[in-house]
VEXDREN-2710 file (C-alpha; in Angstrom, 1 decimal):
% VEXDREN-2710
k/r/px/py/pz
1/MET/-20.2/-10.8/34.4
2/PRO/-18.3/-8.2/32.3
3/PRO/-19.7/-7.2/28.9
4/PHE/-16.8/-8.9/27.2
5/THR/-14.1/-11.4/28.2
6/ALA/-10.3/-10.9/28.0
7/ARG/-10.2/-13.4/25.1
8/ALA/-12.7/-11.3/23.1
9/LEU/-10.8/-8.1/23.9
10/ALA/-7.5/-9.7/22.7
11/ILE/-9.1/-10.9/19.5
12/GLY/-10.7/-7.5/19.0
13/LEU/-7.3/-5.8/19.3
14/VAL/-5.9/-8.3/16.7
15/PHE/-9.0/-7.4/14.5
16/GLY/-8.1/-3.7/14.8
17/LEU/-4.5/-4.4/14.0
18/PHE/-5.3/-6.2/10.8
19/ALA/-7.7/-3.4/9.8
20/VAL/-5.0/-0.7/10.4
21/LEU/-2.4/-2.8/8.6
22/ALA/-4.7/-3.4/5.6
23/ASN/-5.4/0.4/5.4
24/PHE/-1.6/1.2/5.6
25/ILE/-0.9/-1.3/2.8
26/SER/-3.6/0.3/0.7
27/PHE/-2.0/3.7/1.3
28/VAL/1.3/2.4/0.1
29/MET/-0.3/0.9/-2.9
30/ILE/-2.0/4.2/-3.7
31/GLY/1.3/6.0/-3.4
32/LYS/3.0/3.6/-5.8
33/ILE/0.0/3.9/-8.3
34/ASN/0.2/7.7/-8.1
35/GLU/3.9/7.6/-9.0
36/ARG/3.2/5.9/-12.3
37/VAL/0.0/7.5/-13.6
38/SER/-0.7/10.9/-14.9
39/GLU/-2.1/13.6/-12.6
40/LYS/-5.6/13.1/-14.1
41/GLU/-5.6/9.4/-13.2
42/ARG/-4.4/9.6/-9.7
43/ILE/-6.3/8.1/-6.8
44/SER/-7.2/10.2/-3.8
45/TYR/-5.8/9.1/-0.3
46/ILE/-9.1/10.3/1.3
47/TYR/-11.7/8.7/-1.0
48/TRP/-10.8/5.5/-2.6
49/GLY/-12.5/2.2/-3.3
50/THR/-11.9/-1.3/-4.6
51/GLU/-10.1/-0.1/-7.7
52/VAL/-6.9/0.2/-5.8
53/ARG/-6.1/-3.5/-5.7
54/ARG/-7.0/-4.0/-9.4
55/ARG/-5.1/-1.0/-10.6
56/PHE/-2.0/-1.9/-8.5
57/LYS/-2.1/-5.4/-9.9
58/GLN/-2.1/-4.0/-13.5
59/LEU/0.8/-1.6/-12.8
60/TYR/2.9/-4.0/-10.6
61/PRO/2.0/-7.6/-11.6
62/ASP/4.9/-9.2/-9.6
63/ASN/4.6/-7.1/-6.4
64/LYS/3.7/-9.0/-3.2
65/LEU/1.7/-6.1/-1.7
66/THR/-1.5/-7.5/-3.2
67/PHE/-0.9/-10.9/-1.6
68/LEU/-0.2/-9.1/1.7
69/LEU/-3.4/-7.0/1.4
70/ASP/-5.4/-10.1/0.6
71/SER/-3.9/-12.0/3.6
72/CYS/-4.8/-9.1/5.9
73/MET/-8.4/-9.1/4.6
74/VAL/-8.8/-12.8/5.2
75/LEU/-7.3/-12.5/8.7
76/LEU/-9.5/-9.5/9.3
77/ILE/-12.6/-11.6/8.5
78/VAL/-11.5/-14.5/10.5
79/SER/-10.7/-12.4/13.6
80/PHE/-14.1/-10.6/13.2
81/LEU/-15.8/-14.0/13.2
82/LEU/-13.8/-15.0/16.3
83/VAL/-14.8/-11.7/18.0
84/ILE/-18.5/-12.5/17.3
85/ARG/-18.0/-16.0/18.5
86/PHE/-16.3/-15.2/21.9
87/TRP/-18.0/-11.8/22.6
88/VAL/-21.6/-12.4/21.5
89/PHE/-21.9/-16.1/22.1
90/GLY/-19.6/-16.2/25.1
END
C-alpha cells in the first residue's frame, strides 16, 4: 500500500493552494498598508505577523480582502483536517 492515496494527495494540493493564496493576499494587503502609512510604520514583506489583518481593516474598512483572507484560512484548516483524515486514518 502506498504511503498516501490519490485522494489525500489531491486534498494536500488544495491545502497548498489555499496556503499560497492566503500568503499572496497578505502580501497584497501589506502593499496597500505600506502605501498609506509613513515609512516608520511600514510592515516588512519578510517578517510580518497577525497585525496585517487588523491594520488593513483599520485603513480599508470596506475592502473585501479581509473576507477573502479569512475564507482562505477557514478552507486551509478544513483541507488540513481532510488531509489528516484521509492520509493518516486512511
